[in-house]
C-alpha positions in Angstrom: -21.3 -18.1 24.0 -19.3 -21.1 22.6 -22.6 -23.0 22.1 -23.9 -19.9 20.1 -20.8 -19.9 17.9 -21.0 -23.6 17.2 -24.6 -23.2 16.2 -23.9 -20.4 13.8 -20.9 -21.8 12.1 -22.8 -22.1 8.8 -23.0 -18.3 8.7 -19.2 -17.9 8.7 -17.8 -15.9 5.7 -14.4 -15.9 4.1 -11.7 -13.7 5.7 -8.3 -14.5 7.2 -7.4 -14.2 10.9 -3.8 -13.5 11.7 -2.9 -13.6 15.4 0.6 -12.2 16.2 2.7 -11.4 19.3 4.6 -8.2 18.7 7.5 -7.3 20.9 8.0 -3.6 20.0 9.5 -0.9 22.1 9.0 2.4 20.3 8.7 6.1 21.3 5.3 7.4 22.1 3.4 9.8 19.9 0.9 12.4 20.9 -2.5 10.7 21.1 -5.0 13.4 22.0 -6.9 14.8 25.0 -8.3 12.8 27.9 -11.4 13.3 29.9 -10.9 14.1 33.5 -11.2 11.7 36.5 -9.5 8.8 34.8 -6.1 7.2 35.3 -3.5 9.1 33.3 -2.4 6.1 31.2 -5.8 4.6 30.6 -7.5 5.4 27.3 -10.5 3.0 27.4 -12.1 0.4 29.6 -14.0 -2.8 28.6 -16.0 -4.0 31.6 -13.2 -4.5 34.1 -10.3 -4.6 31.6 -8.3 -1.4 31.0 -6.8 -0.3 27.7 -3.5 1.6 28.4 -1.5 4.0 26.3 1.0 1.2 25.9 -1.7 -1.1 24.5 -2.6 1.6 22.0 1.0 2.3 21.1 1.7 -1.4 20.4 -1.4 -1.7 18.3 -0.3 1.5 16.4 3.2 0.1 15.8 1.8 -3.1 14.4 -0.6 -1.3 12.0 2.0 1.3 11.0 4.4 -1.5 10.2 1.8 -3.3 8.1 0.9 -0.1 6.1 4.6 0.8 5.8 5.3 -2.4 4.0 2.5 -1.6 1.5 4.1 1.8 1.0 7.5 0.2 0.2 8.9 1.5 3.5 8.1 5.2 2.7 5.1 5.8 5.0 5.6 9.0 7.1 3.7 10.2 10.1 1.7 12.8 8.2 0.4 10.2 5.8 -0.3 7.8 8.7 -2.4 10.7 10.2 -4.4 11.1 7.0 -5.0 7.4 6.8 -6.5 7.4 10.4 -4.0 4.9 11.8 -4.4 6.2 15.3 -8.2 5.5 15.2 -7.6 2.1 13.8 -5.0 1.3 16.5 -7.5 2.4 19.2 -10.1 0.1 17.7 -7.6 -2.8 17.6 -6.5 -2.2 21.2 -10.2 -2.1 22.4 -10.9 -5.4 20.5 -7.9 -7.0 22.2 -9.3 -5.8 25.6 -12.7 -7.3 24.6 -11.0 -10.7 24.0 -9.0 -10.5 27.2 -12.2 -9.7 29.2 -14.0 -12.6 27.7 -11.0 -14.9 28.4 -11.2 -13.8 32.1 -15.0 -14.4 32.2 -14.3 -18.0 31.0 -11.8 -18.4 33.8 -8.7 -18.4 31.7 -5.4 -17.0 32.9 -1.7 -17.0 32.1 0.8 -18.5 34.6 4.3 -17.1 35.3 5.7 -20.4 33.9 3.9 -19.8 30.6 5.3 -16.3 30.3 8.8 -17.7 31.1 8.5 -20.4 28.5 7.4 -18.0 25.8 10.3 -15.7 26.6 12.7 -18.7 26.3 11.0 -19.8 23.0 11.4 -16.3 21.5 14.8 -15.2 22.7 16.5 -18.5 23.3 18.2 -17.5 26.5 17.9 -15.2 29.5 21.0 -13.3 28.4 19.5 -12.5 25.0 16.2 -11.5 26.6 18.0 -9.0 28.9 20.0 -7.6 26.0 16.8 -7.1 24.1 15.2 -5.2 27.0 18.3 -3.1 27.4 18.4 -2.1 23.7 14.7 -1.4 23.6 14.7 0.6 26.8 12.1 -1.6 28.4 11.7 -2.9 32.0 11.1 -6.6 32.5 7.8 -6.0 34.3 6.6 -3.7 31.6 7.4 -6.2 28.8 6.1 -9.2 30.6 2.8 -7.5 31.4 2.3 -6.8 27.7 3.3 -10.4 26.9 0.9 -11.8 29.4 -2.0 -9.9 27.6 -1.0 -11.4 24.2 -0.7 -14.9 25.6 -4.2 -14.6 27.2 -5.7 -13.7 23.8 -3.7 -16.5 22.2 -5.0 -19.0 24.7 -8.6 -17.9 24.1 -8.2 -18.2 20.3 -6.7 -21.7 20.7 -9.7 -22.7 22.9 -12.3 -21.5 20.4 -10.4 -22.8 17.4 -12.6 -24.7 14.9 -11.5 -27.4 12.5 -13.2 -27.2 9.1 -15.6 -29.9 8.0 -15.1 -31.8 4.8 -18.0 -29.9 3.2 -16.4 -26.6 4.1 -13.1 -27.7 2.6 -14.8 -28.8 -0.6 -16.8 -25.6 -0.8 -13.6 -23.5 -0.6 -11.9 -25.8 -3.1 -14.8 -25.4 -5.5 -14.5 -21.7 -5.3 -10.8 -21.9 -6.1 -10.7 -24.8 -8.6 -13.9 -25.0 -10.6 -13.0 -25.5 -14.3 -14.3 -24.7 -17.7 -13.6 -26.5 -21.0 -13.1 -23.6 -23.5 -13.0 -22.8 -27.2 -11.4 -19.4 -27.7 -10.4 -17.1 -30.5 -8.3 -13.9 -30.0 -9.0 -10.8 -32.1 -6.2 -8.2 -32.0 -6.7 -4.5 -32.5 -3.3 -4.3 -34.1 -4.6 -6.5 -37.0 -7.4 -4.1 -37.8 -7.3 -1.2 -40.2 -9.3 2.1 -40.3 -8.9 5.2 -42.5 -8.9 8.8 -41.3 -9.6 11.8 -43.6 -8.5 15.4 -42.9 -12.1 16.4 -42.5 -12.7 13.7 -39.9 -9.6 14.8 -37.9 -10.6 18.4 -38.0 -14.2 17.8 -37.2 -13.1 15.6 -34.2 -10.8 18.3 -33.0 -13.6 20.9 -33.2 -15.8 18.8 -31.0 -13.1 17.9 -28.5 -10.7 20.8 -28.6 -11.0 21.4 -24.8 -9.5 17.9 -24.3 -6.3 18.8 -26.1 -4.6 21.3 -23.8 -1.2 22.8 -23.3 0.7 21.9 -20.2 0.2 23.9 -17.0 3.1 26.3 -16.7 4.6 28.4 -13.9 6.6 31.6 -14.1 9.1 31.6 -11.3 11.9 33.9 -9.9 14.9 31.6 -9.7 18.2 31.9 -7.8 20.7 29.2 -8.7 24.0 29.0 -6.6 26.4 26.3 -7.9 28.2 24.2 -5.3 31.9 24.7 -5.3 33.2 21.2 -4.6 36.8 22.1 -4.9 38.5 21.6 -1.5 41.8 20.5 -0.3 42.4 17.0 1.1 43.1 18.5 4.5 39.8 20.4 4.5 37.9 17.3 3.5 39.5 15.1 6.2 38.9 17.7 8.8 35.2 18.0 7.9 35.0 14.1 7.8 36.5 13.8 11.3 34.0 16.4 12.7 31.0 14.7 11.1 31.9 11.1 10.6 29.0 9.8 12.6 26.7 10.7 9.7 28.6 8.4 7.3 27.5 4.9 8.3 26.5 1.8 6.5 23.3 -0.2 7.0 24.9 -2.0 10.0 25.6 1.3 11.8 29.3 1.1 11.2 31.2 4.3 10.3 32.5 4.2 6.7 36.1 5.1 5.9 37.0 8.5 4.5 37.9 7.2 1.0 34.5 5.4 0.8 32.5 8.6 1.3 34.9 11.2 -0.1 32.5 12.4 -2.8 29.7 12.8 -0.3 32.0 14.7 2.0 32.9 17.1 -0.8 29.3 17.9 -1.5 28.4 18.2 2.2 31.3 20.6 2.8 30.3 22.6 -0.2 26.7 22.8 1.0 27.8 24.0 4.4 30.1 26.7 3.0 27.3 28.1 0.9 24.4 27.7 3.4 24.6 31.2 4.8 24.8 32.7 1.3 21.7 30.6 0.3 19.7 31.7 3.3 20.6 35.4 2.7 19.5 35.0 -0.9 16.2 33.4 0.2 15.5 36.3 2.6 16.2 38.9 -0.1 14.0 37.0 -2.6 11.2 36.8 0.0 11.5 40.6 0.5 11.6 41.3 -3.3 15.2 42.6 -3.0 17.1 39.9 -4.7 18.6 39.6 -8.2 17.1 36.7 -10.0 16.2 35.3 -13.4 12.7 34.7 -14.6 12.1 31.1 -15.8 8.9 29.4 -17.2 8.6 25.8 -16.3 6.0 23.0 -16.4 5.5 19.8 -14.3 8.2 17.9 -16.2 11.0 20.4 -15.9 14.5 19.5 -14.8 15.1 22.5 -12.6 12.7 21.8 -9.7 11.7 18.2 -8.7 8.0 17.5 -8.6 7.6 17.3 -4.8 9.3 20.7 -4.5 7.1 22.1 -7.3 4.0 21.1 -5.4 5.3 22.8 -2.3 6.1 25.9 -4.3 2.5 26.0 -5.7 1.2 25.7 -2.1 3.5 28.1 -0.3 4.6 30.5 -3.0 8.3 30.3 -2.2 10.9 27.6 -1.6 13.6 27.7 1.0 17.1 26.8 -0.2 17.6 23.1 -1.2 20.3 21.3 -3.2 19.4 19.8 -6.5 21.8 18.7 -9.3 24.8 20.2 -7.4 23.1 23.6 -7.0 21.4 25.5 -4.2 18.0 26.4 -5.6 15.8 29.2 -4.3 12.5 29.9 -6.1 9.5 32.1 -5.8 6.2 31.6 -7.7 5.3 34.7 -9.8 2.4 33.4 -11.9 0.5 30.2 -12.6 -0.5 29.8 -16.2 -3.4 27.3 -16.6 -3.6 24.9 -19.6 -5.2 26.4 -22.7 -6.6 24.6 -25.9 -3.9 23.8 -28.4 -4.1 25.2 -31.9 -5.1 22.6 -34.5 -1.6 22.0 -35.9 -0.1 21.4 -32.5 -3.0 19.3 -31.4 -3.3 17.2 -34.6 -0.9 14.3 -33.6 -2.9 13.8 -30.3 -6.2 14.1 -32.1 -5.2 11.5 -34.7 -4.0 9.1 -31.8 -7.3 9.5 -29.9 -9.6 9.3 -33.0 -7.7 6.3 -34.3 -8.0 4.5 -31.0 -11.8 5.2 -30.8 -12.4 4.0 -34.3 -10.3 0.8 -33.8 -12.1 0.1 -30.5 -15.4 0.5 -32.2 -14.4 -1.8 -35.0 -13.0 -4.4 -32.6 -16.3 -4.5 -30.6 -18.4 -4.7 -33.8 -16.3 -7.6 -35.1 -16.6 -9.4 -31.7 -20.4 -9.0 -31.7 -20.6 -10.3 -35.2 -18.4 -13.4 -34.7 -18.8 -14.6 -31.1 -21.8 -16.8 -31.7 -20.4 -18.7 -34.6 -16.6 -18.4 -34.4 -14.4 -21.4 -35.0 -11.7 -21.3 -32.4 -9.1 -23.4 -30.6 -10.1 -25.7 -27.8 -7.8 -25.3 -24.8 -9.3 -28.0 -22.7 -10.3 -27.5 -19.0 -8.9 -24.4 -17.3 -9.2 -23.0 -13.8 -8.7 -19.4 -12.9 -5.1 -20.2 -12.2 -4.2 -21.7 -15.6 -3.1 -18.5 -17.4 -0.1 -20.4 -18.8 -2.4 -22.5 -21.0 -3.4 -19.4 -23.0 -0.3 -19.2 -25.2 -2.0 -16.6 -27.6 -2.1 -14.0 -24.8 0.7 -12.3 -22.8 0.6 -13.4 -19.2 -1.1 -10.3 -17.7 -3.9 -10.5 -20.3 -4.3 -14.2 -19.7 -4.7 -13.6 -16.0 -7.2 -10.8 -16.5 -9.2 -12.9 -19.0 -9.6 -15.8 -16.6 -10.5 -13.6 -13.7 -13.3 -12.1 -15.8 -14.4 -15.4 -17.3 -15.0 -17.0 -13.9 -17.1 -14.1 -12.8 -19.2 -14.0 -16.0 -22.7 -15.5 -16.4 -22.4 -15.7 -20.2 -21.4 -19.2 -21.5 -20.7 -17.8 -24.9 -19.5 -14.2 -25.4 -16.3 -12.0 -25.6 -14.1 -10.3 -23.2 -12.2 -7.0 -23.9 -8.7 -6.5 -22.4 -8.0 -4.0 -21.2 -11.6 -3.2 -20.7 -11.7 0.6 -21.4 -9.2 0.7 -24.2 -8.8 -2.9 -25.4 -5.8 -4.3 -27.3 -7.5 -7.7 -27.7 -11.0 -9.3 -27.7 -11.2 -12.9 -26.6 -14.2 -14.8 -28.0 -15.0 -17.8 -25.9 -17.4 -20.7 -25.7 -17.8 -22.9 -22.6 -18.2 -26.5 -23.8 -18.2 -28.3 -20.4 -17.9 -27.4 -16.7 -16.5 -29.1 -13.6 -17.6 -27.8 -10.2 -14.3 -29.0 -8.8 -11.1 -29.9 -10.6 -10.2 -33.0 -8.6 -6.6 -33.0 -9.8 -5.9 -29.5 -8.7 -7.9 -30.0 -5.5 -5.8 -33.0 -4.5 -2.5 -31.3 -5.5 -3.4 -28.2 -3.3 -5.5 -29.9 -0.6 -3.1 -29.1 2.2 -3.2 -25.4 1.4 -6.9 -25.4 0.9 -7.4 -27.0 4.4 -5.2 -24.3 6.0 -7.1 -21.6 4.1 -10.5 -22.9 5.0 -9.4 -23.2 8.7 -8.2 -19.6 8.7 -11.4 -18.4 7.0 -13.9 -19.9 9.4 -11.9 -18.9 12.4 -11.6 -15.4 11.2 -15.3 -15.0 11.1 -15.6 -16.8 14.4 -13.6 -14.1 16.1 -15.3 -11.3 14.1 -18.7 -12.6 15.2 -17.5 -13.0 18.8 -16.2 -9.4 18.8 -19.4 -8.0 17.4 -21.5 -9.8 20.0 -19.3 -8.9 22.9 -19.0 -5.3 21.9 -22.8 -5.1 22.3 -22.7 -7.0 25.6 -19.9 -5.4 27.5 -19.9 -1.8 28.8 -17.1 0.0 26.9 -15.9 3.4 28.0 -13.5 5.5 25.8 -11.6 8.3 27.6 -9.8 9.8 24.6 -11.2 12.5 22.3 
């Protein structure tokens, strides 16, 4: 197998392999139904190597954490379910088992000394290690078994690791740091002028009137119960003492009463009015409540957008606090958008028509000038030299260079943004360098690391693809 991989190195493509050891002790989630006649904790098997629920859980934790960072820390279980993270985690756990099985077939194993050394490397001392296990609710045997699996994969990857050739390093460097010597000229839409007549505006509205609509509106039955946050100091302190465990800082330390006094006031007021709010909700649900009828749209300041979406879906909202009020609402009628009358639509019509005419004029001017324009020579630029394009704001300069280095036209124009451009950059490539030596030398260390990561990523991917067709793989989870 190693000989096969060495032979096929030239077919390796660019991706990045990241191997991590994760020490995570988390609560288990419901995974699904198992087939009969299998060990209760085994979800799959690769030849002689079992994939346990714990393996699956650890893979899930890693993937969830990665996605959660992309979501800014706001990924919930429902969204994770929609994204199919359980399935991805099972695939990851099976891939790990494939690598472990292959490591065993090569005669690799992990000694007790290697496990002990890794624990010491990570935790620093036996005392800290035992404290971690106690806090995570893990047994030493359970943790060390998981660690041994990770170390076996790490040992296999280290054995198979390839060093990039000079040709591969230069190839990646060329992809990153090829350079063009450019003449450019920037045409700005804001410098152009067009005229609109009343007839043009009206005619445009007639053709596109279904594009100029009123906002979607909702007629709702609304019950609004203001919070009474007037309470004595004694009442507030009594409530704080009974509930102080909910008033903590980021370090888990209980905050002093004076630090959270305003929160205590609101929480006490919410508790006092909760029964009244629930009773009002039940009456509204049974059409026996007194309420006011209000018409709102998506940008209202009565019901926040996420609650409005829930109201549309379920027809009624249970009591919730918003802007110091208990809000209870029932959907009476959805009023879909309708075409605006001409006078109300006119400002939007002018804006759209003006934009279309200016876009057309900008493109026509670009087509007329790009072959013969006299512009400014900015010298050699790579795709990373946006700072050299002083005439453009940074985001536009970055976009221009990205498009330039994927274009096959040595002399043309690029619209930015593409669909509704503010500018058109006319360009002419005077000379080209396959590799900017200066940038290559300056960034060579990073290029070598990137190239090494890229070829080893595909090495592992190719290995997994081949072994998945070679090994017998049984999955016991539905």
